[in-house]
N, C-alpha and C positions, 0 to 999 in steps of 0.2 A: 863868674858863673855861679848859678845856684840851681838846685834840683826843683822841678815843678811838681813833684809827687806830693800828694796830700800828706801832711804830718811829717815830711822829711825836711830836715833843717840843714842838710849838707850844702856846703859852699866851697867853691874853689878859691885859690889864692894862697898867699904866704902863711896864713894861719893854719893851713892843713898840711904842712910838710910832713907830719908824723904819720899820715895815712896815705895809702895808695888809692886815691879816689880819682876817677875820671868821669867825664861828662859826655853824653852822646845826644846828638840832635834827633828829633822825631823823623820817622821815614815819611816825609810829606809827599813824596812822589810815588809811594807804594800804598794805595788806598786800603787794600786788604790787611796788610801788616799794620798800618796805622790804626785801623779799627780794633785790632787785637790789643795793641798797646793801650788804647784809651779804655777799652772794656776792662782790662786787667787793673787799670788805675782807678776804675769806678768813675770815669769822667767821659762817658759815651758821647755826649753832645758838645763837649768842649772842643775848640779848634786851636791847636797850638800854632805858634809862629816859628819861623826859622831861627829866632833868637831864644828859644826855650829848649831846655835840656832835661834829661833824666840822668841821674848818677849811676855809677857802676854797682852800687849796693842793691839795685833792683833787678839785677841780672845774675843768673847762675854762672858759676865758673866756666861751664862748657859753652856759654854764649860769647866768650871772649877769645880772641886769637892774640898770641904774644909773639912778636917777631922783633929781633934786635932790641929787646927790652921795652918795646912799645906795645901797649894794649890797644887793640881795636875791636870793634863790635862786629860780629859776623853778620852778613847780609840777611840771615834768617832769624836773627835773635829777637826774642819776644820777652819783655820784662815780666817776671812772675812773682817777685818778692816785694810785697807791700804790707805794711802794718797799719791798719786803720783801727780806731777805737771801736769796740763792740757796738756802741750806740750811734755810730756814724751813719748819717743818712745823706744821700746825694741830694743837694739842693740845686735846682735849676734857676738860672737868672729869670726874673720876672714873676716868680711864684711866691 
């Protein structure tokens, strides 16, 4: 798995054993929440698939539940932590 956020290079797998990194699918069946995710990512018109994820680095600690040592994303969680270059401009396909 890998994170689809712009400028994020986080990947899952055996190379990331030293970090507590988790990946979460987009809320494809919750239109309002999905719009908030995409707006915060600066990818308003992009349509993610069920095979694309955001990593835990983009969520505040209060967005996560931990039970039995397993981290899960709260149903109301919205990603808010993104670091884009200052000169970053959103480019739309076909322009």
